[in-house]
N, C-alpha and C positions, 0 to 999 in steps of 0.2 A: 432428459433435457441436458444440453451441453452448456458449459460455462460461457461460451460465446453468445448465448441467448440472453444472459442476465448481466453480463459485464458492462462496466462503463467504458465506452470506446474512445472518448475524448481524453487521451492520456497526456497530461503535462509532465514533463521530465526535467531533471537537472543534470548538469555535468559536474564532474569532480571539483573543478576549480571555481564553480559558481559560488558567490559569497552566501553566507548564512542569511544575510539581510535580503539579498535578491530572491532567494528561495522562499523566505517568509512572505515577501511581497507577492510572489507568484501564488502562494497558497491563499493569501487574502483576496487577490484579484480573481482567482478561479473558484473561490469558496470551497477549497479542498483541505483535507487534513493530512495528506501523505503524498509524497512525490518520490518516484523511483529515481535513482541516480544511475545514469547510463554512461557506458564507455564502450566504444566500438560496437554500437548497436546491441549491447547486452546490459541487463540489469545487474549492477555490481553492488548495489546497496539500496536502502530505502530510508527516507527521513520523514518523520511525522512532526506535527506541530509540537507534540509533547517532547520529542527528542530535542528540538530547538530550545524549548523552555528549560528542561532539566539539564541538558548537557552544555548549554551555552549561557543563556540569560541568567539562570540561577547561580552560575559560577563566575559571572562577570566577564565572560569571554567577549572579545571583540566580534561584532557582527560582520566585520569585513573579512574574517577568516573564511577559509574554504568550507563548503558544506561537508566535505569528507571528515571534518572534525566533529560533526554532529550525527552523521548517518550511522545506521546499523548495517553492517556488512552481511548479516545473515538474512538475506532477502528470500522470502518464500514465494515460489512461483508455481502456477498450474498452467497446463496447456489449454488453449481455447477449445479444443475438442474433448477435454475431460468432462466427466459427468459432474453435475452440480452437487450431487450427494457426496462425491469423493472430495470435492473442494471444501464442502461444509465439514466433513470429517477431519480433513487436514487442518483446517482453521481451529477446530475444537481441540484436536490433539496438541497443536503447537501454541494454543492460547493466543491467537492473533486475530485482529479485527479486519485485516485487509490482506489480500494476496495480489501479486502482479500476475497478469495473464500474458503468456508468451505464445508465439506461433511456432511452427515446425522448425524455423530457423533460429529459435530461441530469442527472437526480437520481441520486446515488450509491445503489446498491442492494446492493453486495457488493464483494468483493475476490478476486483470483486470485493465488496465490503459486506459487513454485517447487514447493512440496510438492503443490499441487493439480495442477500440470502433470505431476509425476512419477507421480501416481496414474493419470493419464489415459494416459500412454504405456506401451508394453510394456517389459519389462526390458532388451531390447537397445538401446532408444532413450534410456532414462533417463540413463545416464552421459554420453552425448554431449550431450544437451540441457542438463543441469545444468552441465556443463563449459563449454559454449558461452556460457551466460548469465553465469556467474560468473568470467569471465576476468579 
């Protein structure tokens, strides 16, 4: 099975100069916990709700600052035609709960989360996979 078959296709994104507050509002509105940061149609970073809390709110930073102050520049991507097992292994190895899905042009087209992987695997594998990734 390919990543494209389990990924979330409705991808909300942010730009480098979007404010932390506007990205947090987007996350609330879309009920999502992570947003890729895009520049020139490429994912150059990712920001999670946890990044905003830890890197900004807890430090008293202005929420009007650009999202680049909160994002992680080490964005992990998989291709939409990659095998789901490969994406699962990569998430486990890198200890991440989400990856950005890119097309052949390296343009972000979706995301895969732990929840998506859990739906893919049968019940006997779910606990082991989630436990391995979230160590």
